[in-house]
C-alpha positions as CSV (number, residue, x, y, z in Angstrom):
1,M,121.9,116.6,104.0
2,E,124.1,114.9,106.6
3,L,121.6,112.0,107.0
4,K,121.5,111.6,103.2
5,E,125.3,111.5,103.0
6,K,125.4,108.8,105.8
7,I,122.8,106.7,103.9
8,S,124.8,107.0,100.7
9,K,128.0,106.0,102.5
10,I,126.6,103.0,104.4
11,K,124.7,101.8,101.4
12,K,128.0,101.5,99.5
13,E,129.8,99.8,102.4
14,K,127.1,97.2,102.8
15,N,126.3,96.7,99.1
16,A,122.8,97.7,99.7
17,V,120.1,99.0,97.4
18,I,117.1,101.2,98.2
19,L,113.8,100.6,96.4
20,A,111.1,103.2,97.0
21,H,107.5,103.5,95.9
22,Y,106.2,106.7,94.3
23,Y,104.0,107.2,97.4
24,Q,107.0,107.6,99.8
25,R,108.1,110.9,101.3
26,P,110.0,113.1,98.8
27,E,113.2,112.9,100.9
28,I,113.1,109.1,100.7
29,Q,112.5,109.1,97.0
30,E,115.5,111.3,96.6
31,V,118.0,108.8,98.3
32,A,116.5,105.7,96.5
33,D,118.4,103.8,93.8
34,Y,115.1,103.1,92.1
35,V,111.6,104.7,92.4
36,G,108.7,103.0,90.8
37,D,105.2,101.5,90.9
38,S,104.5,97.9,92.1
39,L,105.3,96.4,88.7
40,G,108.5,98.3,88.3
41,L,109.6,97.5,91.8
42,S,108.9,93.9,91.3
43,Q,110.9,93.8,88.1
44,K,113.8,95.6,89.8
45,A,113.7,93.3,92.8
46,A,113.9,90.3,90.4
47,E,117.2,91.4,88.8
48,I,118.9,93.1,91.8
49,D,122.6,92.5,92.5
50,A,123.0,93.5,96.1
51,D,123.4,91.9,99.5
52,I,120.7,94.0,101.2
53,I,117.4,95.3,99.8
54,V,116.0,98.3,101.8
55,F,112.4,98.5,100.7
56,A,111.0,101.9,101.3
57,G,107.3,101.0,100.9
58,V,104.8,98.8,102.6
59,H,105.0,95.3,104.0
60,F,103.6,93.4,101.1
61,M,106.2,95.0,98.7
62,A,109.0,94.0,100.9
63,E,107.6,90.5,101.1
64,T,107.5,90.4,97.3
65,A,111.1,91.3,97.2
66,K,112.0,88.5,99.6
67,I,110.0,86.0,97.6
68,L,112.0,86.9,94.6
69,N,115.4,87.1,96.5
70,P,115.4,84.4,99.2
71,T,119.2,84.6,99.7
72,K,119.3,88.4,100.1
73,K,118.4,90.3,103.4
74,V,115.3,92.4,102.9
75,V,114.6,95.2,105.5
76,L,111.7,97.6,105.9
77,P,112.1,100.9,107.7
78,D,109.0,100.4,109.8
79,L,107.1,97.1,110.3
80,T,103.9,99.0,110.9
81,A,103.9,100.1,107.2
82,G,101.0,97.9,106.3
83,C,98.2,98.2,103.7
84,S,94.5,98.6,104.1
85,L,93.8,96.6,100.9
86,A,96.0,93.7,101.9
87,D,94.4,93.7,105.4
88,S,91.0,93.4,103.7
89,C,91.9,89.9,102.5
90,P,92.7,87.6,105.4
91,P,94.2,84.3,104.4
92,D,91.8,82.0,106.3
93,A,88.7,83.7,104.8
94,F,90.2,83.9,101.3
95,G,91.2,80.2,101.5
96,S,87.7,79.1,102.2
97,F,86.4,81.4,99.4
98,V,88.8,79.8,96.9
99,A,88.1,76.3,98.0
100,S,84.4,76.9,97.4
101,H,85.1,77.8,93.8
102,P,87.6,75.1,92.7
103,D,87.0,75.6,89.0
104,H,88.2,79.3,89.1
105,V,91.6,80.6,88.2
106,V,92.7,82.8,91.0
107,I,94.2,86.2,90.0
108,T,95.4,88.5,92.9
109,Y,96.4,92.0,92.8
110,I,100.0,92.4,94.2
111,N,98.6,94.5,97.1
112,C,98.1,91.4,99.3
113,S,100.1,89.2,101.6
114,A,102.5,86.3,100.7
115,E,99.9,83.9,102.0
116,I,97.3,85.2,99.6
117,K,99.8,85.1,96.7
118,A,100.6,81.5,97.6
119,M,96.9,80.6,96.9
120,S,97.0,82.3,93.5
121,N,97.5,81.2,89.9
122,L,98.6,84.6,88.8
123,V,99.5,87.9,90.4
124,C,99.0,91.3,88.7
125,T,99.7,95.0,89.2
126,S,97.5,97.9,88.0
127,S,100.1,98.3,85.2
128,N,99.4,94.8,83.7
129,A,96.0,93.7,85.2
130,L,94.2,93.9,81.8
131,K,97.0,91.9,80.1
132,I,97.0,89.3,82.8
133,V,93.2,88.8,82.8
134,E,93.1,88.6,79.0
135,S,95.8,85.9,79.1
136,I,93.2,83.5,80.6
137,P,90.8,81.8,78.1
138,K,87.4,83.4,78.0
139,D,85.7,80.2,79.0
140,V,87.7,79.8,82.2
141,P,86.0,81.5,85.3
142,I,88.2,83.9,87.3
143,I,88.4,84.9,90.9
144,F,89.9,88.4,91.3
145,A,91.1,89.7,94.6
146,P,91.4,91.7,96.8
147,D,90.5,95.0,95.1
148,K,86.8,95.2,94.0
149,N,87.3,98.6,92.4
150,L,90.2,97.5,90.2
151,G,88.2,94.3,89.5
152,K,85.1,96.3,88.4
153,Y,87.3,98.4,86.1
154,I,88.8,95.3,84.5
155,I,85.3,93.8,84.0
156,Q,84.3,97.0,82.3
157,Q,87.3,97.0,80.1
158,T,87.4,93.3,79.1
159,G,83.8,92.1,79.5
160,R,85.0,89.2,81.6
161,D,82.6,87.8,84.3
162,M,84.9,87.7,87.3
163,L,84.1,86.8,90.8
164,L,85.3,89.7,93.0
165,W,86.6,89.7,96.6
166,D,85.2,92.5,98.6
167,G,88.3,94.5,99.3
168,S,89.4,98.1,98.8
169,C,92.1,100.7,99.4
170,I,91.0,103.3,102.0
171,V,93.2,105.9,100.2
172,H,91.5,105.5,96.8
173,E,88.1,105.3,98.4
174,A,88.6,108.6,100.2
175,F,88.2,110.8,97.2
176,C,85.1,113.0,97.4
177,I,83.2,113.3,94.2
178,D,81.5,116.6,95.1
179,K,84.8,118.2,96.1
180,L,86.4,116.8,93.0
181,L,83.7,118.3,90.8
182,D,84.0,121.7,92.6
183,L,87.7,121.6,92.0
184,Y,87.2,120.8,88.4
185,Q,84.9,123.9,88.0
186,D,87.5,126.0,89.8
187,H,90.0,124.9,87.2
188,P,88.3,124.9,83.8
189,G,90.0,122.9,81.2
190,S,91.9,120.7,83.6
191,V,92.3,117.0,83.0
192,I,91.3,114.4,85.6
193,I,93.6,111.4,85.8
194,A,92.9,108.5,88.2
195,H,94.2,105.3,89.5
196,P,91.9,102.2,88.9
197,E,91.7,101.5,92.6
198,S,89.4,104.5,92.8
199,E,85.7,104.1,93.0
200,E,83.6,103.9,89.8
201,H,82.1,107.4,90.2
202,I,85.6,108.9,90.3
203,L,86.8,106.9,87.4
204,K,83.9,108.2,85.3
205,T,85.3,111.7,85.6
206,A,88.7,110.7,84.4
207,K,90.2,111.2,80.9
208,Y,93.0,108.8,81.7
209,I,92.9,105.8,84.1
210,G,96.2,104.0,84.9
211,S,98.8,102.9,87.3
212,T,101.1,105.4,89.0
213,A,103.8,104.8,86.4
214,G,101.1,105.1,83.7
215,M,99.8,108.4,85.1
216,I,103.3,109.8,85.3
217,N,103.9,108.9,81.6
218,Y,100.6,110.4,80.6
219,V,101.5,113.7,82.2
220,K,104.9,113.7,80.5
221,E,103.2,113.1,77.2
222,H,100.8,116.1,77.7
223,P,102.9,118.6,79.6
224,K,100.8,121.6,78.5
225,E,97.6,120.4,80.2
226,K,96.5,121.2,83.7
227,F,95.9,118.0,85.8
228,I,93.9,116.9,88.8
229,V,95.5,113.8,90.0
230,A,93.4,111.1,91.8
231,T,95.8,108.9,93.5
232,E,98.0,109.0,96.7
233,A,99.6,112.5,96.8
234,G,103.1,111.2,97.0
235,I,103.1,110.8,93.2
236,L,103.3,114.5,92.7
237,H,106.9,114.6,93.7
238,E,108.0,112.5,90.8
239,M,105.5,114.3,88.5
240,K,106.8,117.7,89.4
241,K,110.3,116.6,88.6
242,E,109.2,115.3,85.2
243,V,107.0,118.2,84.2
244,P,108.1,121.2,86.4
245,N,106.1,123.7,84.5
246,T,102.8,121.7,84.5
247,I,100.0,122.5,86.9
248,L,99.3,119.5,89.1
249,I,96.6,119.5,91.7
250,P,95.8,116.6,94.1
251,A,92.3,115.3,94.0
252,P,90.4,116.2,97.3
253,A,89.6,113.7,100.0
254,E,86.3,113.4,101.9
255,E,88.0,114.3,105.2
256,D,90.0,117.4,105.7
257,N,93.7,116.8,106.4
258,T,97.0,118.6,106.2
259,C,97.2,118.6,102.4
260,A,93.5,118.4,101.5
261,C,94.4,115.4,99.5
262,S,94.4,111.6,100.0
263,E,97.6,110.3,101.7
264,C,98.4,106.8,102.8
265,S,99.4,106.9,106.5
266,Y,101.1,103.5,106.1
267,M,103.4,104.8,103.4
268,K,104.2,107.9,105.4
269,V,105.3,106.1,108.5
270,N,108.7,105.5,106.8
271,T,111.1,108.4,107.4
272,L,114.6,109.2,106.4
273,Q,115.8,108.5,110.0
274,K,114.1,105.1,110.0
275,L,115.5,104.3,106.6
276,Y,119.1,105.1,107.9
277,D,118.5,103.1,111.1
278,C,117.3,100.0,109.3
279,L,120.2,100.2,106.9
280,L,122.6,100.6,109.8
281,N,121.1,97.8,112.0
282,E,119.8,95.6,109.2
283,T,116.4,95.4,110.9
284,P,113.5,95.0,110.8
285,E,114.1,92.1,108.5
286,I,111.4,90.6,106.4
287,N,111.2,86.8,106.2
288,V,108.7,84.5,104.4
289,A,108.3,80.8,105.4
290,E,109.9,78.7,102.6
291,D,106.8,76.7,101.7
292,I,104.7,80.0,101.4
293,R,107.6,81.6,99.5
294,K,107.8,78.9,96.9
295,K,104.0,78.8,96.3
296,A,103.9,82.5,96.0
297,L,106.9,82.7,93.7
298,T,105.2,80.8,90.9
299,P,102.4,83.3,90.2
300,I,104.8,86.3,90.5
301,V,107.2,84.8,88.0
302,R,104.3,84.1,85.6
303,M,103.3,87.8,86.0
304,L,106.8,89.0,85.2
305,E,107.1,86.7,82.2
306,L,103.8,88.0,80.8
307,S,104.9,91.6,81.5
308,K,108.0,91.5,79.3
């Protein structure tokens, strides 16, 4: 409690705001000014009135906040908070891929680096991916990167013939279909909900597929159901707050770990102590080269306009 009080005090003194993703540790979500998914966090970052933004998430999220707020100081509790999906799309290789398909519109999932966003025509999140793709005329070919699983889901939903980059999220690919079906048998009548970054065989079992915010809203709309939740387990903290009497079960991962669920080790490197330290010392600071920032800003702004 003392650390939380210190964070609250210094936050006011420095006119700072704390943004946290749903996958962060519960104690970090509790001290945040805003907790959300990638779309919600991007929207919040675009309208923020603060001198310092503490981004309790992963590196690409803090980069996006900096792209939208070039005059504000953006800090990340731990610079090692990366993203397997973003890492799966190196700028040099992606640049060559885009150059070899000059007639394609490039849509990138927000889970990528600033350099990748700078090569894009549009950015999307899992909340608005279908809307963003459908905003492109049907006769215009599309490159979709970096998440092949989300891309396959969009193709299935829209019928669009998109060229997919071969990237994926290790967290959402860790779900074990056999364990999931066993868990479903152990909880008859339960409802499986899943994030579209999951593999196709997992999505086929789901009654609802959506972003983290979408999954939370779905649970709120059906509080009497029993849910098996196929996304990063950090989301359960917010879900339990919204529907405290609803049974929520994390979907099982292939490998056994402390919670028998799928956790993002990158998200979990951030701690309350690191958050306090980075707020106190205003470091590690996130910076984006101005030429990259300007190029990356355009597709992000287009996304935010289409998401209103």
